MIVOTI-192766 format. One record per residue: x, y, z of N, C-alpha, C, CB in turn; residue number from 1; residue in three letters. Coordinates in steps of 0.02 Angstrom, whole numbers. Each point is the difference from the previous one (the first is absolute). Glycine has a CB too. Layout:
# MIVOTI-192766
(pt (X Y Z) (X Y Z) (X Y Z) (X Y Z) NUM "ala")
...
END
This chain:
# MIVOTI-192766
(pt (-764 -238 1439) (38 54 -24) (40 21 54) (-79 33 -82) 1 "met")
(pt (145 -7 59) (33 30 55) (-16 74 11) (87 -82 -19) 2 "thr")
(pt (-79 111 90) (-40 58 14) (39 65 -28) (-53 -61 108) 3 "pro")
(pt (118 44 -128) (39 60 -41) (-23 23 -58) (86 -38 40) 4 "trp")
(pt (-130 -16 -78) (-25 14 -68) (-52 53 4) (24 -116 -38) 5 "leu")
(pt (-60 121 101) (-55 48 6) (19 75 6) (-58 -95 55) 6 "asp")
(pt (122 107 -43) (17 67 24) (-16 44 -69) (101 -38 98) 7 "arg")
(pt (-115 99 -86) (8 54 -65) (54 3 -31) (-62 64 44) 8 "asp")
(pt (118 -75 -16) (66 -3 -24) (30 -66 -1) (10 107 38) 9 "leu")
(pt (-13 -145 -87) (33 -68 -4) (73 1 -4) (-95 -38 -55) 10 "thr")
(pt (137 6 88) (71 -2 6) (18 -79 -24) (7 99 106) 11 "thr")
(pt (-15 -101 -164) (3 -68 -22) (64 -11 -51) (-134 -7 16) 12 "leu")
(pt (163 -55 9) (65 -19 -41) (-12 -72 -22) (85 77 69) 13 "ala")
(pt (-50 -103 -116) (-4 -67 -9) (77 -26 13) (-108 9 -87) 14 "phe")
(pt (99 -65 124) (59 -43 15) (2 -76 -34) (2 69 112) 15 "cys")
(pt (49 -86 -136) (25 -65 -38) (38 -40 50) (12 57 -117) 16 "trp")
(pt (-24 -120 127) (33 -47 48) (19 -47 -53) (-67 15 116) 17 "arg")
(pt (134 -29 -134) (2 -58 -47) (61 -43 37) (-44 67 -124) 18 "leu")
(pt (26 -128 121) (40 -52 24) (17 -57 -52) (-52 29 110) 19 "val")
(pt (121 -24 -127) (24 -44 -59) (1 -77 27) (77 102 -54) 20 "arg")
(pt (-70 -141 10) (3 -77 23) (56 -19 41) (-53 -29 -100) 21 "arg")
(pt (111 78 88) (57 -10 46) (4 30 67) (50 -9 -98) 22 "asp")
(pt (-107 44 111) (-8 33 63) (12 67 -1) (27 -93 47) 23 "gly")
(pt (7 123 -109) (8 66 17) (-63 40 -3) (111 -12 -37) 24 "val")
(pt (-113 68 80) (-59 31 8) (11 77 0) (-43 -103 60) 25 "thr")
(pt (1 123 -101) (0 81 -16) (-66 30 18) (80 -13 -99) 26 "leu")
(pt (-76 72 109) (-52 41 9) (2 71 -35) (-9 -66 102) 27 "gly")
(pt (-45 90 -144) (5 59 -30) (-73 41 18) (87 -54 -96) 28 "phe")
(pt (-90 120 85) (-54 37 15) (-5 55 -57) (11 -27 131) 29 "thr")
(pt (-66 47 -145) (-11 64 -43) (9 71 28) (-75 -72 -51) 30 "ser")
(pt (77 72 110) (17 65 51) (65 23 -26) (-57 -41 114) 31 "his")
(pt (68 105 -85) (60 48 -15) (54 -28 46) (-69 111 -29) 32 "asp")
(pt (57 -143 82) (50 -11 51) (2 -84 23) (-22 135 40) 33 "arg")
(pt (61 -155 -12) (-6 -73 28) (-37 -4 44) (89 -27 -22) 34 "asp")
(pt (-128 -41 27) (-55 -5 58) (32 -70 29) (-125 66 -57) 35 "leu")
(pt (114 -76 119) (23 -65 32) (-69 -33 28) (128 46 37) 36 "ala")
(pt (-138 -113 -41) (-54 -40 26) (24 -72 12) (-83 74 -59) 37 "asp")
(pt (63 -97 130) (17 -68 3) (75 -21 -3) (-109 -9 -50) 38 "ala")
(pt (152 56 70) (63 -14 -25) (31 4 -59) (-23 -49 70) 39 "gly")
(pt (-17 58 -128) (22 7 -62) (-5 75 -28) (-32 -124 -11) 40 "leu")
(pt (85 153 -13) (7 63 -27) (-19 1 -75) (89 21 86) 41 "arg")
(pt (-142 3 -101) (-28 27 -65) (31 66 -17) (-106 -58 20) 42 "tyr")
(pt (149 45 -79) (45 48 -31) (-50 43 -51) (115 -83 10) 43 "arg")
(pt (-104 148 -3) (-38 42 -31) (18 10 -91) (-10 55 135) 44 "ala")
(pt (-35 -81 -155) (3 -2 -83) (-60 26 -33) (68 -101 4) 45 "thr")
(pt (-67 176 3) (-64 33 -16) (-28 -19 -76) (40 100 83) 46 "pro")
(pt (12 -126 -134) (-27 -9 -55) (-38 -60 -5) (82 65 -40) 47 "gly")
(pt (-78 -107 88) (-34 -66 5) (-68 0 16) (97 -39 30) 48 "met")
(pt (-150 37 -69) (-68 -1 12) (-28 -50 -43) (-2 114 33) 49 "ala")
(pt (-58 -154 -9) (-42 -38 -32) (-35 41 -60) (-12 -69 109) 50 "pro")
(pt (20 51 -164) (-37 24 -49) (-64 -26 -19) (98 26 -29) 51 "ser")
(pt (-103 -92 45) (-66 -27 10) (-10 -58 46) (-14 38 -106) 52 "ala")
(pt (-40 -37 146) (-8 -46 44) (-68 -37 -13) (75 68 78) 53 "leu")
(pt (-80 -135 -92) (-59 -48 -20) (-16 -37 54) (29 -10 -112) 54 "glu")
(pt (-73 12 138) (-31 -43 54) (-66 -27 -29) (52 70 99) 55 "arg")
(pt (-76 -130 -75) (-63 -28 -18) (-29 -54 47) (37 27 -112) 56 "ser")
(pt (-102 -42 117) (-26 -47 44) (4 -72 -27) (-72 91 43) 57 "thr")
(pt (90 -90 -111) (3 -70 -21) (65 -31 13) (-81 24 -84) 58 "gly")
(pt (99 -71 41) (55 -42 6) (65 15 -49) (-91 -84 36) 59 "phe")
(pt (81 144 -67) (56 21 -43) (68 26 29) (-93 27 -69) 60 "asp")
(pt (152 -39 64) (52 24 30) (2 70 -5) (53 -98 -17) 61 "ala")
(pt (-39 131 78) (8 74 5) (62 23 -45) (-51 -2 123) 62 "asp")
(pt (45 55 -170) (58 34 -28) (26 67 34) (-42 -53 -103) 63 "asn")
(pt (102 67 103) (24 55 18) (47 27 -45) (-25 -34 103) 64 "val")
(pt (23 104 -129) (40 16 -43) (52 57 32) (-92 -39 -91) 65 "asp")
(pt (144 44 102) (45 42 36) (48 34 -49) (-10 -75 100) 66 "leu")
(pt (18 144 -93) (47 42 -36) (46 28 26) (-69 13 -54) 67 "thr")
(pt (128 -1 31) (52 41 41) (37 -46 36) (-67 99 14) 68 "gly")
(pt (58 -158 6) (33 -42 43) (66 -7 -9) (-92 -50 9) 69 "ala")
(pt (118 49 -77) (77 -6 -10) (34 63 6) (-15 -90 -75) 70 "leu")
(pt (-11 142 105) (40 55 20) (39 -9 74) (-87 69 -74) 71 "thr")
(pt (68 -129 100) (22 -24 65) (67 -40 -25) (-128 -9 68) 72 "ser")
(pt (193 17 -23) (55 -32 -24) (-12 -62 30) (79 93 -15) 73 "asp")
(pt (-131 -108 59) (-11 -71 29) (-23 -49 -42) (-23 48 93) 74 "ala")
(pt (-19 -33 -145) (-22 -43 -42) (19 23 -72) (-90 -32 83) 75 "ile")
(pt (149 -4 -106) (25 4 -64) (-42 -31 -58) (105 2 60) 76 "arg")
(pt (-101 28 -120) (-35 -29 -44) (33 -71 -25) (-43 120 -26) 77 "gly")
(pt (114 -123 26) (23 -67 -19) (-18 -55 56) (97 57 -68) 78 "asp")
(pt (-117 -37 136) (-28 -54 48) (-59 -24 -16) (51 45 82) 79 "asp")
(pt (-100 6 -106) (-63 -13 -29) (-1 -42 -53) (-28 97 34) 80 "leu")
(pt (67 -87 -87) (8 -45 -60) (26 -67 16) (20 98 -66) 81 "ala")
(pt (16 -105 114) (30 -60 14) (-52 -37 42) (121 46 -7) 82 "ala")
(pt (-164 -25 27) (-54 -51 37) (8 12 81) (11 -102 -102) 83 "gly")
(pt (40 152 129) (10 -13 57) (-52 29 54) (114 -11 -46) 84 "arg")
(pt (-173 44 8) (-48 28 42) (-59 -50 -18) (44 131 4) 85 "trp")
(pt (-44 -175 -50) (-60 -41 -11) (-13 -39 69) (25 -13 -133) 86 "asp")
(pt (-93 7 137) (-18 -47 77) (3 38 47) (45 -98 -22) 87 "gly")
(pt (-31 165 21) (12 42 68) (-63 7 32) (94 69 -42) 88 "ala")
(pt (-92 -49 114) (-68 11 33) (-7 67 -5) (-2 -91 78) 89 "gln")
(pt (-52 125 -102) (-18 74 9) (-63 12 36) (57 22 -102) 90 "leu")
(pt (-43 35 154) (-59 14 29) (1 86 -17) (-3 -113 100) 91 "thr")
(pt (-56 135 -118) (-16 64 -13) (-29 30 56) (-12 -24 -111) 92 "leu")
(pt (20 87 147) (-37 24 51) (-14 68 -12) (46 -77 72) 93 "leu")
(pt (-99 101 -53) (-8 64 7) (12 32 79) (-79 -20 -105) 94 "gly")
(pt (106 66 111) (28 28 69) (-16 77 17) (99 -84 -18) 95 "val")
(pt (-99 97 76) (-10 71 20) (72 14 10) (-122 2 57) 96 "asp")
(pt (152 51 -111) (73 11 9) (19 37 62) (7 0 -121) 97 "trp")
(pt (-51 26 155) (12 39 64) (8 -43 51) (-61 89 -33) 98 "ser")
(pt (20 -154 36) (12 -46 48) (-11 -73 -41) (-38 87 106) 99 "gln")
(pt (94 -100 -133) (1 -60 -43) (-12 -75 30) (79 77 -62) 100 "pro")
(pt (-71 -68 130) (-10 -68 46) (-81 -6 23) (134 13 53) 101 "gln")
(pt (-180 47 -72) (-66 -15 21) (-49 -23 -54) (22 80 85) 102 "ser")
(pt (-47 -139 -78) (-64 -25 -44) (28 7 -73) (-105 45 84) 103 "asp")
(pt (164 -84 -110) (2 -5 -65) (-55 -29 -42) (105 -1 30) 104 "pro")
(pt (-110 26 -93) (-46 -30 -43) (12 -46 -46) (-39 86 16) 105 "leu")
(pt (38 -153 -7) (28 -54 -52) (-48 15 -70) (37 -104 104) 106 "leu")
(pt (-5 115 -150) (-22 10 -76) (11 -69 -34) (35 131 -8) 107 "leu")
(pt (21 -165 20) (6 -41 -49) (58 -55 34) (-38 96 -104) 108 "met")
(pt (35 -165 96) (57 -43 16) (-2 -51 -32) (10 34 94) 109 "ser")
(pt (45 -78 -113) (4 -59 -41) (71 -11 -27) (-121 16 -31) 110 "gly")
(pt (122 -61 -18) (75 -18 -28) (1 31 -67) (16 -118 60) 111 "val")
(pt (39 148 -67) (5 23 -77) (26 -52 -37) (20 115 23) 112 "leu")
(pt (-50 -107 -86) (6 -50 -55) (64 27 -42) (-137 -32 -7) 113 "gly")
(pt (131 12 -55) (52 26 -50) (13 71 -8) (-29 -92 -56) 114 "ala")
(pt (100 117 63) (-2 81 -11) (2 22 -71) (58 14 106) 115 "val")
(pt (-86 35 -127) (25 23 -70) (18 73 5) (-74 -84 -65) 116 "glu")
(pt (136 89 45) (33 64 0) (-13 40 -56) (82 -47 62) 117 "cys")
(pt (-99 109 -64) (-1 42 -58) (12 72 24) (-78 -79 -63) 118 "ala")
(pt (141 94 30) (33 53 30) (15 8 70) (-44 40 -85) 119 "gly")
(pt (16 23 115) (19 5 77) (-57 -21 37) (77 94 -11) 120 "asp")
(pt (-118 -133 -12) (-64 -38 39) (-7 -67 -9) (-59 92 -12) 121 "ser")
(pt (30 -125 52) (-29 -64 -7) (-64 -16 9) (90 -20 25) 122 "phe")
(pt (-115 -35 -60) (-67 -14 15) (-7 -83 29) (-36 98 -99) 123 "thr")
(pt (0 -110 146) (0 -69 32) (-71 -13 17) (118 7 47) 124 "val")
(pt (-131 -76 -48) (-67 -27 24) (19 -21 66) (-53 -40 -109) 125 "ala")
(pt (-2 61 139) (-6 -21 87) (-40 -56 5) (3 114 49) 126 "leu")
(pt (22 -175 -27) (-43 -60 20) (-22 -3 66) (56 -57 -77) 127 "his")
(pt (-108 78 91) (-35 -11 71) (-12 -69 16) (-56 103 -12) 128 "gly")
(pt (19 -98 71) (-21 -65 25) (-36 -53 -42) (-4 66 95) 129 "pro")
(pt (-49 -20 -138) (-48 -38 -43) (44 -30 -63) (-110 81 36) 130 "ala")
(pt (168 -69 -43) (29 -38 -50) (25 -71 17) (26 107 -42) 131 "ser")
(pt (-32 -129 106) (-2 -65 24) (-51 -44 -30) (43 46 98) 132 "ala")
(pt (-100 -20 -117) (-55 -36 -23) (21 -29 -76) (-88 78 77) 133 "leu")
(pt (129 -43 -103) (12 -18 -77) (42 -68 9) (6 134 -57) 134 "asp")
(pt (26 -150 113) (40 -75 6) (-41 -55 -21) (63 35 97) 135 "ala")
(pt (-52 -80 -115) (-31 -67 -12) (-19 -29 79) (78 -23 -124) 136 "pro")
(pt (-131 -1 121) (-22 -42 67) (21 -56 -2) (-90 47 16) 137 "val")
(pt (103 -94 -65) (17 -69 5) (62 0 -52) (-127 -54 33) 138 "val")
(pt (186 21 -11) (49 -7 -43) (-7 -43 -65) (57 22 101) 139 "glu")
(pt (-26 -16 -152) (-5 -37 -57) (33 -66 -1) (-10 101 -48) 140 "ala")
(pt (-7 -146 31) (30 -68 0) (69 5 -34) (-117 -59 -5) 141 "ile")
(pt (174 21 21) (61 16 -42) (45 -61 25) (-10 144 -11) 142 "ser")
(pt (52 -184 -40) (35 -39 14) (65 16 41) (-59 -40 -92) 143 "pro")
(pt (69 97 92) (58 37 33) (-25 25 76) (50 44 -127) 144 "asp")
(pt (-9 -36 168) (-4 22 70) (-13 74 2) (77 -90 36) 145 "cys")
(pt (-145 113 -4) (-13 59 3) (36 42 53) (-97 -40 -50) 146 "arg")
(pt (121 2 97) (31 38 50) (77 28 -22) (-75 -75 87) 147 "ala")
(pt (96 123 -55) (70 38 -8) (49 -36 43) (-50 116 -21) 148 "ala")
(pt (110 -129 9) (57 -39 28) (7 42 68) (65 -46 -120) 149 "leu")
(pt (-79 13 167) (17 34 81) (-66 39 29) (137 26 -32) 150 "gly")
(pt (-197 -25 -9) (-51 40 26) (-41 -37 55) (-3 60 -110) 151 "asp")
(pt (-38 -44 134) (-39 -31 59) (-42 -61 -28) (-11 117 64) 152 "lys")
(pt (9 -127 -120) (-46 -69 -34) (64 -45 -18) (-121 65 -67) 153 "arg")
(pt (182 -38 51) (56 -45 -13) (22 -27 53) (30 55 -83) 154 "cys")
(pt (-4 -18 129) (22 0 67) (82 -27 -2) (-134 -24 47) 155 "gln")
(pt (160 26 -99) (66 -12 -4) (50 63 42) (-37 -68 -123) 156 "ile")
(pt (83 32 162) (44 47 28) (51 34 -41) (-18 -64 89) 157 "asp")
(pt (12 123 -104) (47 33 -50) (68 21 29) (-101 42 -56) 158 "met")
(pt (98 -58 127) (74 25 15) (53 -53 -20) (-44 69 101) 159 "ala")
(pt (97 -21 -130) (53 -35 -35) (-5 -12 -79) (11 -52 112) 160 "gly")
(pt (-79 83 -130) (-15 -10 -76) (10 83 -27) (-101 -120 13) 161 "arg")
(pt (128 161 27) (5 68 -34) (82 19 11) (-139 41 26) 162 "thr")
(pt (157 -5 -76) (74 4 -1) (12 80 -25) (23 -141 -30) 163 "val")
(pt (31 179 52) (9 69 -13) (71 -12 -41) (-71 64 113) 164 "ile")
(pt (76 -43 -180) (61 -15 -32) (2 74 -44) (-3 -152 -3) 165 "val")
(pt (64 151 -22) (21 64 -39) (-12 -15 -81) (99 34 97) 166 "ala")
(pt (-109 21 -134) (-11 -17 -72) (64 26 -33) (-133 8 0) 167 "val")
(pt (167 -53 -38) (51 13 -44) (-9 42 -69) (33 -103 55) 168 "ala")
(pt (-97 88 -80) (-9 25 -55) (-78 0 -29) (123 -33 -9) 169 "glu")
(pt (-151 82 -11) (-82 3 -18) (12 17 -76) (-67 50 123) 170 "ala")
(pt (9 -77 -156) (-11 2 -69) (-69 -9 -12) (109 -40 -24) 171 "asn")
(pt (-143 96 22) (-67 3 -19) (-39 -31 54) (27 -2 -119) 172 "glu")
(pt (-67 -59 110) (-34 -33 50) (34 -58 21) (-96 44 -40) 173 "ala")
(pt (172 -48 36) (25 -47 20) (66 19 41) (-60 -58 -94) 174 "ser")
(pt (77 26 151) (54 23 49) (48 -61 12) (-80 88 61) 175 "ile")
(pt (145 -76 -50) (37 -47 12) (36 4 75) (7 -6 -131) 176 "thr")
(pt (-10 -38 169) (12 19 71) (65 -24 0) (-112 -7 57) 177 "leu")
(pt (153 44 6) (70 -8 16) (15 -71 22) (6 121 32) 178 "ala")
(pt (-45 -152 3) (8 -62 22) (-43 -50 -35) (31 50 101) 179 "ala")
(pt (-4 -115 -115) (-49 -51 -34) (-37 -18 51) (67 -45 -86) 180 "pro")
(pt (-127 3 57) (-54 -20 37) (-10 -72 -28) (-52 122 23) 181 "leu")
(pt (38 -172 18) (8 -71 -19) (-76 -16 -11) (116 -33 69) 182 "thr")
(pt (-121 -7 -118) (-73 -31 -26) (-34 56 -23) (-14 -93 80) 183 "gly")
(pt (-66 88 -81) (-40 55 -32) (-56 19 46) (28 -41 -116) 184 "ser")
(pt (-4 47 183) (-49 2 48) (-40 74 0) (77 -90 69) 185 "leu")
(pt (-43 133 -106) (-28 76 5) (-45 3 -61) (108 60 58) 186 "phe")
(pt (-114 -102 -103) (-51 18 -54) (-60 -1 25) (59 -41 -83) 187 "ser")
(pt (-106 84 54) (-59 26 16) (-2 28 81) (-49 -84 -97) 188 "arg")
(pt (107 109 117) (-5 30 72) (-6 73 -9) (71 -90 57) 189 "gly")
(pt (-42 124 -3) (-14 70 3) (68 46 5) (-116 -35 56) 190 "lys")
(pt (121 78 -84) (64 49 4) (-23 71 28) (60 -60 -108) 191 "leu")
(pt (-15 86 161) (-18 66 23) (71 26 6) (-117 -23 64) 192 "arg")
(pt (120 89 -93) (59 38 -2) (15 27 70) (-20 29 -121) 193 "trp")
(pt (63 -38 152) (29 18 64) (13 72 5) (49 -109 8) 194 "val")
(pt (5 126 -52) (23 60 4) (9 33 -74) (52 -37 113) 195 "asp")
(pt (-19 97 -128) (-7 35 -62) (-68 33 -12) (81 -79 -42) 196 "gly")
(pt (-85 108 -19) (-56 34 -15) (-57 -39 -8) (65 74 -43) 197 "glu")
(pt (-67 -146 28) (-55 -34 -2) (-22 -23 68) (30 -29 -113) 198 "asn")
(pt (0 40 173) (-7 -19 68) (-75 -9 9) (105 62 42) 199 "ala")
(pt (-138 -112 -21) (-67 -14 21) (-50 -23 -60) (24 85 95) 200 "gly")
(pt (5 -75 -146) (-41 -37 -63) (17 -68 -11) (-4 101 -59) 201 "leu")
(pt (-34 -133 26) (15 -75 -8) (-25 -30 -69) (-11 -10 128) 202 "gly")
(pt (29 -53 -138) (-29 -31 -56) (2 -80 9) (35 104 -74) 203 "ala")
(pt (-71 -135 31) (-16 -74 -4) (84 -26 -31) (-164 7 -33) 204 "thr")
(pt (183 -64 61) (51 -39 -37) (-28 -49 -36) (77 19 75) 205 "ile")
(pt (-68 2 -151) (-44 -53 -51) (41 -64 1) (-50 92 -90) 206 "leu")
(pt (121 -89 96) (43 -53 -8) (71 21 25) (-72 -44 -98) 207 "gln")
(pt (93 -20 135) (74 16 22) (47 -53 -50) (-35 35 144) 208 "gln")
(pt (82 -21 -160) (58 -38 -31) (62 13 30) (-55 2 -101) 209 "met")
(pt (76 -37 154) (65 19 37) (-15 60 31) (80 -52 -76) 210 "gly")
(pt (-26 100 56) (0 65 40) (-46 57 -42) (128 -30 51) 211 "ala")
(pt (-153 12 -110) (-45 43 -39) (-80 -19 17) (97 8 -98) 212 "thr")
(pt (-117 56 104) (-90 4 20) (-20 35 -56) (-9 10 133) 213 "leu")
(pt (-47 -41 -156) (-37 33 -61) (-64 31 49) (37 -95 -120) 214 "ser")
(pt (-51 157 116) (-54 38 33) (-58 19 -37) (82 38 63) 215 "leu")
(pt (-145 -33 -27) (-47 11 -37) (-3 80 -22) (-55 -106 57) 216 "ser")
(pt (89 141 -21) (10 76 -21) (60 18 3) (-93 30 35) 217 "asp")
(pt (113 11 -83) (73 23 11) (1 57 44) (34 -37 -110) 218 "arg")
(pt (30 49 146) (-3 54 56) (-15 68 -32) (85 -63 75) 219 "pro")
(pt (-116 100 -39) (-19 66 -29) (53 50 6) (-114 -22 25) 220 "tyr")
(pt (152 16 20) (69 46 7) (56 -41 -19) (-40 69 95) 221 "phe")
(pt (91 -37 -119) (63 -34 -17) (29 -43 67) (25 102 -93) 222 "pro")
(pt (2 -161 83) (25 -35 48) (84 2 2) (-112 -68 -11) 223 "val")
(pt (144 83 58) (64 -2 -3) (33 -58 37) (-12 117 -16) 224 "thr")
(pt (63 -145 -6) (37 -62 27) (4 10 74) (72 -20 -107) 225 "pro")
(pt (-83 -28 144) (7 3 70) (-72 13 36) (125 45 -19) 226 "gly")
(pt (-171 -25 -16) (-63 5 21) (-35 -57 44) (3 67 -101) 227 "thr")
(pt (-28 -74 146) (-22 -57 39) (-82 -14 -12) (99 31 92) 228 "arg")
(pt (-110 -96 -113) (-78 -16 -4) (-9 -63 54) (-16 39 -141) 229 "val")
(pt (-48 -35 162) (-25 -57 42) (-40 -46 -44) (-3 70 104) 230 "glu")
(pt (26 -136 -119) (-41 -44 -36) (-26 -53 51) (66 21 -110) 231 "ile")
(pt (-129 -40 95) (-32 -60 36) (-20 -52 -53) (-47 75 97) 232 "thr")
(pt (60 -139 -69) (-12 -61 -42) (-74 5 -31) (82 -73 77) 233 "gln")
(pt (-88 36 -124) (-84 3 -38) (-8 -77 -9) (-2 126 -82) 234 "gly")
(pt (-56 -131 61) (-37 -73 -4) (-27 -1 -67) (-38 -12 123) 235 "cys")
(pt (28 -43 -158) (-33 -5 -61) (-70 -27 18) (109 -17 -69) 236 "asp")
(pt (-126 10 120) (-74 -23 31) (-25 -69 -34) (-38 130 16) 237 "arg")
(pt (85 -176 -28) (-24 -61 -35) (3 -38 73) (50 5 -144) 238 "gln")
(pt (-95 -66 129) (-6 -47 56) (73 -41 16) (-133 -11 -36) 239 "leu")
(pt (166 -8 -20) (64 -33 8) (42 41 38) (-11 -58 -100) 240 "gln")
(pt (19 130 89) (48 33 35) (-22 6 75) (35 61 -107) 241 "thr")
(pt (-96 -50 116) (-29 9 75) (20 -59 41) (-103 65 -39) 242 "cys")
(pt (94 -134 4) (24 -64 22) (70 -7 13) (-86 -40 -58) 243 "lys")
(pt (125 52 7) (67 -21 -2) (54 53 40) (-36 -60 -118) 244 "asn")
(pt (18 118 104) (40 54 21) (-12 20 68) (3 34 -109) 245 "arg")
(pt (-77 -26 128) (-24 31 56) (-31 -45 45) (-13 95 -63) 246 "phe")
(pt (-1 -158 42) (-35 -49 49) (-62 30 25) (107 -49 36) 247 "asn")
(pt (-145 84 -88) (-55 45 35) (-74 -13 -33) (94 97 24) 248 "asn")
(pt (-99 -158 -45) (-50 -14 -45) (-71 9 34) (81 -79 -61) 249 "val")
(pt (-80 66 133) (-61 22 32) (-31 66 -12) (42 -70 76) 250 "ile")
(pt (5 124 -86) (-27 73 -6) (7 16 -67) (29 38 109) 251 "asn")
(pt (-34 -90 -159) (-5 5 -76) (-72 37 -8) (75 -116 -34) 252 "phe")
(pt (-60 172 -6) (-83 30 -8) (-14 -2 -76) (1 93 106) 253 "arg")
(pt (-6 -148 -135) (-15 -16 -70) (-41 -64 -16) (104 58 -18) 254 "gly")
(pt (-124 -74 -39) (-25 -59 -19) (30 -22 -65) (-100 25 62) 255 "glu")
(pt (157 -61 -52) (37 -19 -57) (-31 -67 -38) (105 55 62) 256 "pro")
(pt (-146 -93 -31) (-29 -58 -19) (-67 7 -20) (73 -52 69) 257 "his")
(pt (-103 117 -64) (-67 9 -31) (-5 9 -69) (-27 45 96) 258 "leu")
(pt (-16 -91 -131) (-10 10 -81) (-5 60 -23) (-52 -88 -5) 259 "pro")
(pt (83 117 -51) (-5 67 -32) (-46 -14 -45) (109 46 14) 260 "gly")
(pt (-112 4 -64) (-44 6 -60) (18 -48 -48) (-15 115 16) 261 "asn")
(pt (67 -137 -8) (30 -46 -68) (-20 -71 17) (113 73 -28) 262 "asp")
(pt (-157 -83 83) (-29 -72 6) (-52 0 -50) (21 -21 126) 263 "val")
(pt (-59 72 -150) (-59 -5 -38) (16 -14 -70) (-57 74 76) 264 "leu")
(pt (130 -67 -98) (20 -16 -57) (19 -77 -12) (32 119 0) 265 "thr")
(pt (-27 -161 59) (27 -61 5) (-53 -52 -28) (75 39 100) 266 "arg")
(pt (-62 -92 -136) (-42 -46 -17) (42 -64 -14) (-83 88 -42) 267 "tyr")
(pt (40 -148 42) (32 -57 5) (8 -25 -70) (-42 -20 114) 268 "val")
(pt (106 5 -146) (30 -23 -52) (-25 -64 -26) (88 62 40) 269 "ser")
END
């Protein structure tokens, strides 16, 4: 326990450190003035206080319920609803506001799950280290490759497989690019918005037909012509594609020739 908690008069303030997936880092404190620690400025947000903190010695994920957070102009309700803060790293500290750099008390840390907005507050589940125990120990058998194109198991060099192009038109979950693309190399690939209100957000490319891309999610914010997107080639994870297109069968992570459940229904006629 930190010594400053043993005083007759405790100068306690809560500090939140939020690190988004795109690297944006914000600090907030419940104190009535800004605090600084380890090079990060914690902005005074007096209305931001944890209404409930749940900790356990078991393996359940910790939960944190924050209220008043949307009073800060740094966290917009639209950004929360768009998923910009999903997966962000959260660290919640208790500090001595008279000496914020001395012995902070770690209250919670983990990764934010999906954020649910309700008026001027939001509720979010915090997934701590114990949540890793929910992951399967052994991968399930699959005829398709379980690796992602370009990851450490696939080992395909992604240099030259990513392009930045401008959008000519957007219609719901479909966009048309200003420049045509050859083939259908970007089907099942990834899209990331480079600028505009959607900057930093992304989606999966379900299908590419020429310069038209069908997306898994429609852009949350309106898209104006000329907005740039970064698109990365995809893979259908089939053995023939791995062989003919990438010459990478040695790294194929699937079992295409393993008999499936349908073998039980076969019989000699």
